[in-house]
C-alpha positions in Angstrom: -0.4 0.3 0.2 1.1 3.4 -1.4 1.7 5.9 1.9 1.1 9.3 1.7 2.3 12.6 4.2 -0.4 15.4 3.7 0.8 18.9 4.8 -2.6 20.7 6.5 -2.1 24.5 6.2 -5.1 25.0 8.2 -7.6 23.5 10.5 -8.9 20.9 8.7 -9.1 19.8 4.9 -12.6 18.6 3.9 -12.0 14.6 2.4 -13.7 15.5 -1.3 -10.8 18.0 -1.2 -7.9 15.9 0.4 -8.8 13.2 -1.8 -8.5 15.5 -5.0 -4.8 17.3 -3.9 -3.0 13.9 -2.9 -4.0 12.7 -6.4 -6.3 9.7 -5.7 -9.1 11.7 -7.0 -8.9 13.8 -10.2 -11.5 16.8 -9.0 -13.8 16.9 -6.3 -16.1 15.4 -7.8 -14.6 12.1 -8.1 -13.8 12.3 -4.7 -17.5 12.6 -3.7 -18.2 9.6 -5.4 -15.3 7.0 -4.5 -17.3 8.0 -0.7 -20.5 7.3 -1.8 -19.7 4.4 -2.9 -18.0 2.8 0.0 -14.6 3.3 -0.7 -12.2 5.3 1.7 -11.7 4.9 5.4 -10.6 7.4 8.7 -9.1 6.2 11.1 -9.8 2.5 10.1 -13.5 2.9 9.7 -15.9 3.5 6.9 -17.2 7.4 6.3 -19.9 8.3 4.0 -19.3 11.6 5.2 -18.2 13.7 1.3 -17.0 17.0 3.2 -15.8 15.1 7.0 -13.4 17.7 8.5 -9.8 15.5 8.4 -7.9 16.8 10.4 -3.8 16.5 11.8 -2.8 12.8 13.3 -5.7 11.5 10.8 -5.1 8.6 8.3 -7.4 8.6 5.4 -7.5 4.8 3.1 -8.6 4.8 -0.7 -7.7 2.9 -3.4 -4.8 1.3 -1.5 -3.0 4.2 -0.9 -3.4 5.6 2.9 -2.9 9.3 3.2 -1.1 10.7 6.8 -2.4 14.2 7.6 0.2 15.8 9.3 0.7 19.1 10.5 2.4 21.7 8.1 6.5 22.8 9.6 
């Protein structure tokens, strides 16, 4: 499984936008479709909220990619 560290610059990032920003989805709409299809987990739990607030320390998995959200230096 590929792992990506995402540097969070604000308090949170919406889940569908995170998938777009790291390149798992080619658009926010595609990110929403992946969430709706049950392809996304947040901290090991299936996530159905397309605009869930993802904060530093959380882990998102989708299509064989693990995204670790970390604070920006």
